[in-house]
C-alpha positions in Angstrom: -15.1 5.2 -23.5 -13.2 3.9 -20.3 -9.8 2.8 -22.2 -8.1 1.7 -18.9 -11.1 -1.1 -18.5 -12.2 -1.3 -22.1 -15.8 -0.5 -21.0 -18.4 1.9 -22.2 -19.9 4.8 -20.0 -22.9 6.6 -20.3 -22.7 10.1 -19.0 -25.9 11.6 -17.6 -24.6 15.1 -16.5 -21.9 17.6 -16.8 -21.4 20.4 -14.0 -19.2 22.9 -12.6 -19.1 23.4 -9.0 -18.6 27.0 -7.5 -18.2 26.5 -3.7 -21.6 25.1 -2.7 -23.3 26.3 -6.1 -23.5 24.0 -9.0 -24.0 24.5 -12.7 -25.0 22.2 -15.5 -22.9 22.4 -18.7 -23.1 20.8 -22.0 -19.3 20.6 -22.5 -16.0 20.6 -20.1 -13.5 22.8 -21.7 -9.9 21.8 -22.2 -8.3 22.8 -18.5 -11.4 22.9 -16.7 -12.0 20.9 -13.6 -15.9 19.7 -13.5 -17.9 16.8 -12.2 -19.2 13.7 -14.5 -22.5 12.0 -13.2 -23.5 8.5 -14.1 -20.2 6.8 -14.3 -20.3 3.4 -12.9 -17.0 1.4 -13.7 -14.7 4.2 -13.6 -12.3 4.7 -10.7 -9.6 7.5 -9.5 -6.7 7.5 -12.5 -8.8 6.2 -15.2 -8.8 7.6 -18.4 -12.2 8.9 -20.4 -12.2 9.5 -24.4 -14.7 10.2 -27.0 -14.7 7.4 -29.2 -15.3 3.5 -29.8 -13.4 0.7 -28.6 -11.8 0.1 -31.9 -10.6 3.5 -32.5 -6.7 3.3 -33.2 -5.9 7.0 -31.9 -6.8 6.2 -27.9 -4.5 7.3 -25.4 -4.1 6.6 -21.6 -2.4 8.7 -19.0 -0.2 7.2 -16.6 -1.6 4.7 -14.3 -1.7 5.7 -10.3 0.1 3.2 -8.9 -0.9 3.0 -5.1 2.1 1.8 -2.3 1.1 -1.6 -1.2 -0.9 -2.2 2.1 0.7 -2.7 5.4 -1.8 -2.7 7.7 -5.4 -4.8 7.6 -8.6 -4.8 10.0 -11.7 -6.7 9.8 -15.0 -5.1 9.0 -17.7 -6.3 11.1 -21.5 -4.8 10.3 -23.3 -4.3 13.4 -26.5 -6.6 12.2 -27.0 -8.9 9.0 -29.0 -5.9 7.3 -26.2 -3.8 7.6 -24.1 -6.1 5.5 -25.1 -5.0 2.4 -24.7 -1.3 2.9 -21.1 -2.1 4.5 -20.2 -3.7 1.4 -21.6 -1.0 -0.9 -19.9 1.6 1.2 -16.6 -0.2 0.8 -17.1 -0.5 -3.1 -17.6 3.3 -3.4 -14.8 4.4 -0.9 -12.4 1.8 -3.1 -13.3 3.5 -6.0 -12.2 7.1 -4.8 -9.2 5.9 -2.9 -7.2 3.5 -5.0 -4.8 2.8 -2.0 -7.7 1.0 -0.3 -7.9 -2.5 -0.9 -11.2 -4.8 0.4 -11.5 -8.5 -0.1 -13.2 -11.3 1.7 -11.0 -14.1 3.3 -12.9 -17.0 5.1 -16.0 -15.3 5.3 -15.1 -12.0 6.6 -14.5 -8.6 5.1 -10.9 -7.4 5.1 -10.0 -3.8 4.5 -6.3 -3.1 4.0 -4.6 0.3 4.0 -1.2 2.4 4.1 -1.0 2.6 8.0 -3.1 2.8 11.2 -4.1 6.7 10.3 -5.3 5.7 6.9 -7.6 3.0 8.5 -8.9 5.7 10.9 -9.6 7.6 8.2 -11.4 5.1 6.4 -13.6 4.2 9.6 -14.4 7.8 9.4 -15.7 8.2 5.8 -17.6 5.1 5.9 -19.4 6.2 9.1 -19.8 9.9 7.8 -20.2 9.9 4.3 -22.1 6.9 3.8 -23.7 6.1 7.2 -22.4 2.7 7.5 -23.0 0.7 10.8 -20.0 -1.7 11.6 -17.1 -1.7 14.0 -13.3 -2.6 13.0 -11.6 -5.7 14.3 -8.4 -5.9 15.8 -5.5 -4.2 13.3 -3.1 -6.5 11.7 0.0 -5.8 10.0 0.2 -7.2 6.2 3.1 -9.4 6.1 4.5 -11.2 2.8 6.0 -14.5 2.0 8.9 -14.6 -0.4 10.3 -17.3 -2.8 12.6 -19.7 -1.5 15.7 -20.3 -3.6 16.2 -22.3 -6.9 14.2 -22.4 -10.3 11.0 -24.3 -10.6 9.5 -25.2 -14.0 5.8 -26.8 -14.5 4.6 -27.4 -18.1 0.7 -29.1 -17.7 -2.6 -29.4 -18.9 -5.6 -29.1 -16.5 -9.3 -29.1 -17.0 -11.3 -26.3 -16.5 -15.1 -26.5 -16.9 -14.2 -29.6 -18.9 -12.2 -27.9 -21.3 -8.4 -29.1 -21.5 -6.1 -26.2 -21.1 -2.4 -26.4 -21.3 0.2 -23.9 -19.9 3.7 -23.7 -19.1 5.3 -21.5 -16.2 8.4 -21.0 -14.4 9.1 -19.2 -11.0 12.4 -18.1 -9.2 13.2 -15.5 -6.5 14.1 -12.0 -7.7 17.4 -11.2 -8.0 18.8 -8.5 -5.8 19.1 -6.2 -8.7 15.9 -6.9 -10.1 13.2 -3.8 -9.7 10.0 -5.2 -8.4 6.9 -4.3 -10.1 4.4 -2.3 -8.3 1.3 -3.4 -10.1 2.1 -6.9 -9.4 2.5 -6.3 -5.7 6.3 -6.5 -5.9 6.2 -9.3 -8.1 7.6 -9.5 -11.6 5.4 -11.2 -14.5 6.8 -11.9 -18.0 6.1 -13.7 -21.1 8.9 -16.2 -22.8 10.8 -13.1 -24.0 10.7 -11.1 -21.2 8.3 -8.9 -22.1 6.0 -7.9 -18.7 2.7 -8.8 -18.6 -0.1 -6.3 -18.0 -1.9 -6.0 -14.6 -5.2 -7.7 -14.4 -6.5 -4.2 -13.1 -6.5 -3.3 -16.9 -9.8 -4.9 -17.4 -9.2 -6.3 -21.1 -10.8 -9.4 -22.4 -7.4 -10.7 -24.1 -5.9 -14.2 -23.0 -3.2 -12.3 -21.4 -5.3 -10.6 -19.0 -7.3 -13.8 -18.1 -3.9 -15.3 -17.2 -2.9 -12.4 -15.3 -6.0 -12.8 -13.3 -5.1 -16.2 -12.3 -1.8 -15.6 -11.4 -2.6 -12.6 -9.1 -5.3 -14.9 -7.4 -2.4 -17.4 -6.6 0.2 -14.4 -6.0 -2.1 -13.2 -3.4 -2.5 -16.1 -1.0 0.4 -18.7 -0.5 -0.3 -22.5 0.0 2.3 -22.5 2.8 1.1 -19.6 5.0 -1.8 -18.0 3.4 0.2 -14.6 3.2 0.7 -12.7 -0.2 3.6 -13.3 -1.9 6.2 -11.0 -2.9 9.7 -11.1 -4.5 8.6 -13.8 -7.0 9.7 -13.7 -10.7 7.1 -15.7 -12.8 7.5 -16.3 -16.6 4.7 -17.3 -18.8 6.5 -19.7 -21.2 3.4 -20.9 -23.4 -0.2 -21.8 -23.4 -3.0 -22.7 -25.4 -6.0 -20.5 -26.1 -9.2 -22.3 -25.1 -12.7 -20.9 -25.6 -13.6 -19.2 -24.3 -10.3 -17.4 -23.1 -11.6 -16.7 -19.5 -10.7 -20.4 -18.8 -7.1 -19.3 -18.8 -7.6 -17.4 -15.6 -8.7 -20.6 -13.8 -5.7 -22.7 -15.4 -3.1 -20.6 -14.4 -4.3 -20.1 -11.0 -4.0 -23.8 -10.9 -0.6 -24.4 -12.6 0.8 -21.7 -10.4 -0.5 -23.0 -7.0 1.1 -26.4 -7.5 4.3 -24.9 -8.2 4.2 -22.7 -5.2 3.0 -26.0 -3.3 6.1 -27.8 -4.7 8.8 -25.6 -3.4 9.7 -25.3 0.3 8.2 -22.1 2.2 10.1 -19.0 1.6 11.4 -16.3 3.9 8.9 -14.2 5.7 9.1 -10.5 5.4 7.3 -7.5 7.4 7.2 -4.0 6.6 9.2 -1.2 8.1 9.0 2.1 8.6 11.4 5.2 8.9 10.8 7.4 12.2 12.0 11.0 12.5 10.9 12.0 16.1 11.3 15.4 17.4 11.2 15.6 21.4 12.6 17.9 24.2 16.0 17.2 24.8 15.4 15.7 28.2 13.1 13.3 26.9 15.8 11.7 24.4 17.1 8.9 26.3 13.5 7.8 27.1 12.4 7.7 23.4 15.7 6.1 22.4 15.2 3.4 24.7 11.7 2.8 23.7 12.5 2.5 19.9 15.3 0.2 20.5 13.1 -2.1 22.9 10.5 -2.5 20.3 13.0 -3.6 17.4 13.9 -0.1 16.1 17.0 0.8 14.8 18.3 4.5 15.6 20.3 5.6 12.5 21.0 9.3 13.7 20.2 11.7 16.4 19.7 15.4 15.3 21.2 15.4 11.8 20.4 14.0 8.2 17.3 14.2 6.0 14.1 12.5 6.3 10.6 13.2 4.6 12.2 16.4 2.8 12.8 18.1 6.3 16.5 19.0 7.6 17.8 19.6 10.7 20.1 22.2 12.0 23.7 21.6 11.9 23.8 22.0 15.8 21.5 19.2 16.3 18.7 21.0 18.3 16.4 24.0 18.0 14.4 26.2 19.7 10.9 24.7 20.7 8.9 27.6 20.1 10.5 28.0 16.5 12.4 31.0 17.4 15.8 31.0 15.6 18.8 32.0 17.2 22.0 32.4 15.2 25.3 31.0 17.1 27.6 33.5 18.2 30.1 32.6 15.9 27.6 33.4 13.0 26.4 36.7 14.6 28.0 38.0 17.6 25.5 40.7 18.3 23.2 37.8 18.8 25.0 37.1 22.2 23.7 40.3 23.8 19.9 39.9 22.8 17.4 39.5 25.1 16.2 36.2 23.4 19.8 34.8 23.6 20.1 35.7 27.2 16.7 34.2 28.3 17.5 30.9 26.1 18.6 28.8 28.5 15.7 29.5 30.9 12.8 30.0 28.9 13.5 28.0 25.9 13.4 24.4 25.7 15.6 22.5 23.1 14.2 19.9 20.7 16.2 17.0 19.1 15.4 14.8 16.1 16.1 10.9 16.4 15.9 9.1 13.0 15.2 5.6 13.1 13.7 2.5 11.4 11.5 0.2 12.9 9.0 -2.6 12.2 5.3 -1.1 12.0 4.1 -4.3 13.9 5.7 -2.6 16.9 4.6 0.8 16.3 1.0 0.8 15.9 0.5 2.5 19.1 3.5 4.7 18.9 1.8 8.0 19.0 0.5 7.1 22.4 3.7 5.8 24.0 5.7 9.0 22.4 2.8 11.1 24.4 3.6 9.3 27.3 7.4 9.4 27.3 7.5 13.2 26.2 5.0 14.7 28.4 3.1 15.3 25.3 5.6 17.6 23.6 6.9 14.9 21.2 6.0 14.9 17.6 6.9 12.4 14.8 6.4 11.6 11.1 7.2 8.5 9.3 7.5 6.9 5.8 7.2 3.2 4.6 10.9 1.8 4.1 9.4 -1.5 2.4 9.1 -5.0 3.1 12.3 -6.8 5.1 13.3 -10.3 5.7 12.6 -11.4 9.4 15.1 -13.8 11.4 13.9 -17.5 11.8 13.0 -16.5 15.5 10.8 -14.0 14.2 9.4 -16.1 11.6 8.4 -18.6 13.6 6.4 -15.6 15.9 4.6 -14.5 12.8 3.6 -18.1 11.7 2.0 -18.4 15.5 0.3 -15.0 15.3 -1.4 -16.0 11.9 -2.0 -19.6 13.1 -0.1 -21.3 11.1 2.7 -22.8 13.2 
């Protein structure tokens, strides 16, 4: 039983792997790492247990919550006959990599990832492991739309498949001190007494899960900009349970979409990343100039912490990794051959810490090589989404064809 999705799975084989050799076994002992063949609905992070769906002692391991996608690309099959194999490969890949999200917008297949390198890995795996024939379109950054100020409530009865369904919702922007829910892509959804709603990914057939699926559908596509919504607080105040309960998904999607349509368009947000760039000292000026010209903010030169690494207090280090202690720490080092030849044989590197919009840094690897003569390296980590200025907001809306 897959307790995350509430579905039964039939196991055809259990195996242990030893390098390229496999051994079929009857059981997998506690703590062993093995292979289960025959799973149809299970994804990375799900919990499998022995027992029935009505068992009271089921336990679930902590969910894997992948970071939100920040870069998207269209997937274009080489021919019409390649469409189904490509879709099958994407579905198989998304089962093993929870950070990959696939959807279809206006008849176009889109794959969403955590960065440009992630999309390159996805492209390589689809071609090498599944033999899919396709091309990636232009990469696009995943922008977000926030909620406009104020509180809006709506209680209405809508018809879904001829059945009247009543739902009462309230939406407002998240406060500064409120924690975002990664299961809801940075939004928060609660019931009338403030208890969090389960994510629609849980796979449950309960009325709450149906409402969650409808709300997620509306939050993933704003009526104003077609962008996914973020930093929105949704309260489900009340609802009637129709038969079947699955009708609640369509009803909740309609009510929330109407609520969003009644409000003015909120702020637009774009993903930012922190960068640590290590370059030869003579290239430092070019690197800083390039970062600032592309919307980056230089936070530190040669000091501080980023991505778990620390810099020398001196702000520079030997390019070939040879540590030469300063004279005040080890006077005997001053007479060593390494110290005497430092100025002539060792090139010093400096570290630049900056934060910049991802949309301006998609080709940063090429720019860095050009500015540093191929000697520069960089690390990056997500810094979340930031609200943009009105001028930048207009640029983004023009870019996506909404202005």
